C-alpha positions in Angstrom: 12.1 -4.6 38.5 10.9 -1.2 37.3 8.7 1.1 39.5 6.5 3.2 37.2 4.2 6.1 38.4 0.7 5.6 37.1 -2.1 8.1 37.2 -5.7 8.4 35.9 -6.5 11.3 33.7 -9.2 12.7 36.0 -7.2 12.2 39.3 -4.1 13.8 40.8 -3.3 10.7 42.9 -0.3 8.8 41.7 0.2 5.0 42.2 3.4 3.0 41.8 3.3 -0.1 39.7 6.3 -2.5 40.0 6.9 -4.5 36.8 9.6 -6.7 35.3 11.3 -4.9 32.4 11.2 -8.2 30.4 7.4 -8.5 30.6 5.1 -7.7 27.8 2.8 -4.7 27.3 -0.4 -6.8 27.9 0.8 -7.9 31.3 1.9 -4.3 32.1 -1.6 -3.0 31.2 -3.2 -5.7 33.3 -1.1 -4.6 36.3 -2.0 -1.0 35.8 -5.7 -1.8 35.6 -5.4 -3.9 38.8 -3.6 -1.2 40.7 -6.1 1.5 39.6 -9.0 -0.8 40.2 -10.3 -0.5 36.7 -12.7 -3.4 36.0 -12.4 -5.5 32.8 -15.6 -4.0 31.3 -14.6 -0.4 32.1 -13.6 1.6 29.0 -10.1 3.0 28.8 -9.6 5.4 25.9 -5.8 5.4 25.9 -2.6 5.0 27.7 0.0 7.9 27.5 3.6 8.3 28.7 4.5 11.6 30.3 8.3 11.9 30.4 10.0 14.3 32.8 11.6 17.0 30.8 12.9 20.5 31.4 10.4 22.4 29.3 7.8 23.0 32.0 5.2 20.5 30.7 5.1 21.9 27.2 6.0 18.5 25.6 2.8 16.5 24.7 2.3 13.1 26.1 3.2 10.1 23.9 0.4 7.6 23.2 1.0 3.9 23.7 -0.6 2.0 20.9 -2.4 -1.1 22.1 -3.3 -3.6 19.4 -2.9 -7.3 18.7 0.8 -7.0 17.7 2.0 -4.4 20.2 0.6 -6.2 23.3 3.2 -8.9 22.7 6.1 -6.4 22.7 8.6 -6.2 25.6 7.8 -3.3 28.0 11.5 -2.4 27.8 11.0 -1.1 24.3 8.9 1.8 25.8 12.1 3.2 27.4 10.3 3.9 30.7 12.3 5.3 33.6 11.5 6.1 37.2 10.8 9.7 36.1 8.0 8.7 33.6 4.4 8.7 34.5 1.8 6.5 32.6 -1.5 8.3 32.3 -4.6 6.2 31.9 -7.4 8.1 30.0 -10.8 6.9 31.3 -12.7 10.1 30.2 -12.1 10.0 26.4 -10.5 13.4 26.4 -8.2 13.6 23.4 -4.7 14.6 24.5 -2.2 16.2 22.0 0.5 13.7 21.2 4.0 14.2 20.0 4.5 10.7 18.9 2.8 7.3 19.1 4.7 4.5 20.6 4.0 1.5 18.5 5.7 -1.8 17.7 9.1 -1.0 19.1 9.6 2.6 20.0 9.9 6.1 18.8 
């Protein structure tokens, strides 16, 4: 089991989501939405991974691409650790991204 910190883009509160590393991205997103109480018809503009680094927050967040092929991928391919935070953008604010995580990693 992997415990991942999850946070909404407009809130400072952090929630913990426990998830099996062998599960797929669709199930992981479903668990995130359930934990944050995001309803099925509520719009989410993107999912981002903020990795803990020593550069004082200057590294942009990485976008998780969610499409018909990536939702079937194993969550282990995202290389999430306990230090990572998944940010859920519900405001539509475009964040600068260093890389897009799609179909198998960086």
